N, C-alpha and C positions, 0 to 999 in steps of 0.2 A: 548475604541477606536478601530474601525475595520480597518484592513489594507485594502488598495485599491485592487480592483479586478486585476489590472495589476501585482502587487507585488505577490499575491496569486498564479496567473497563472504562473508567472516566476518561482517560487518555485516548483510548480507542474511539470513544463516542465523539470526543473533541475533534479527532482526526477526520471522522466521517463528516461532521458538521462543517468544519473549516474547508475540507477538500471540495465538498459540494458548493459551498458559498464562493470560494476563490476560483473554483474550476481548474485547480491545479494541485499538484503534490510536489514534494521535494525528495531528491535522492542525493547521494554523495558520489562524486566521480572524480577519478584521476586520469593520468595519462594512460593508465594500463586498464581502465574499466570501472565498472560501478562498485561500490562498497558492498560486501556481502558477508555472511557469516554462516555458522552452523546453528541448527536449532538446540536450545537449551535442553529439550527433551530427547533428542536423537542426533548424535554426531553425523549420521549419514544423511541427514536431511538439510539442505540448503535454505537459507533465509536471505532476502534482500530487503533491507530496511528503507522506509519511506516516512517522511514527516509532513505535517500539515503546514509548517512554517519554515522559512528559510532559517531563522535563528535557532530553532530546535535542531535542524540538520547540522548547522554550523557547529553547534556545541559538541557534536559527536565527532567532528573531524580532528580526532587526537589519537594517540597511541597508534594502533595498527591502521587507522584511517588518517593519520597526519598527511597532509599534502592533498587531501581530497577536498573538493570544493562543492558547496551546494549547487545544485542544478535543478531548475524548475522543469516539471513534466506537466504538459497540459492534460487535463482530465480525460479527453477523448482518447489520446494516445495511451494514457496510463490504463484505462479500462479496457480499450480495444486490443492493444498490443501487449503491454506488460502483464496484466492480469491473465489474459487468455494464455499466453505463452508460459508464464509461470505455472499455471494450472497443468498444461500439457506436460511440463517437465517436473512435476512434483515439488516445485519451489514454494516455500511459504513467503508471506509478506510480513515483515517486522514493522509494527506500527507505533510511531511516535516514541521510539526507544529513547531512553535518556543516556547520558554520557557513560553510564556503567553497563550499557547494552541490556537494560531491563525494559520490558514492555511486551505487548501482546505479539504472538506469532499466530498468524491466521491463514487458512487456505485462501489464495488469491481471489477465487470466484466468490467467496463469502464477503470479502472486502469489496469487490466490484458490486455485488448485490446491494450491500448496505449503502454504498455511495449512490448507486442508481435509484434506490428507494428514497434516499434523502433528496436526490435532485427532483424526483417526482413530488415530494412533499413541499419542496421550495417552488415548484411549478417553473423548473428550469429546463429549457430545451437545450439539447446538445446534438451537434452534427456528427455522425459517425460515418466512417468510409464503408463499413460492412453490415450496418444495421439501420433499420427505418427510424430509429429514435430510441429514447430511453425505454419505452415500453416494449419495443422489438427486442432490444438487448436483454431485458429481463426475461421475456419469454424464451428466448434462445438459450439462456443459461439455465433456465428451469427444465428445459428439455434434454439437457446433457445427462449422460449416465452419472450416477453417484460416484463412480471412481475418479472422475476429474475433480 
């Protein structure tokens, strides 16, 4: 049973708001690496799930991800390293999936842009290693070719 689009979008928007406010996101990690899956739309496409809250991530540490633990990823690292590298490797971001692995799958740079725009709306400055700030990062993403 698929969740309706409005519910999935609401969970996505909650992720963006909370990630920007907390300046972090959560992933699931084990001794062998980070939790990942395949897209519900295309088995050839990989997805790495992220959550806005530790409790949401922990609720998904079952079945195939039993033994995985929630790990916090600071927002600068998530945006600058995770999202950029995922885009380069055609890996999608799974956003606030539930324990049945339902939720939005989105291109990583779209997630990054939404978080960056929310950081701007919140008037939150972030220090990046490779960008002059939130506006510089947004400008850089907007200059990338559409294939990324």
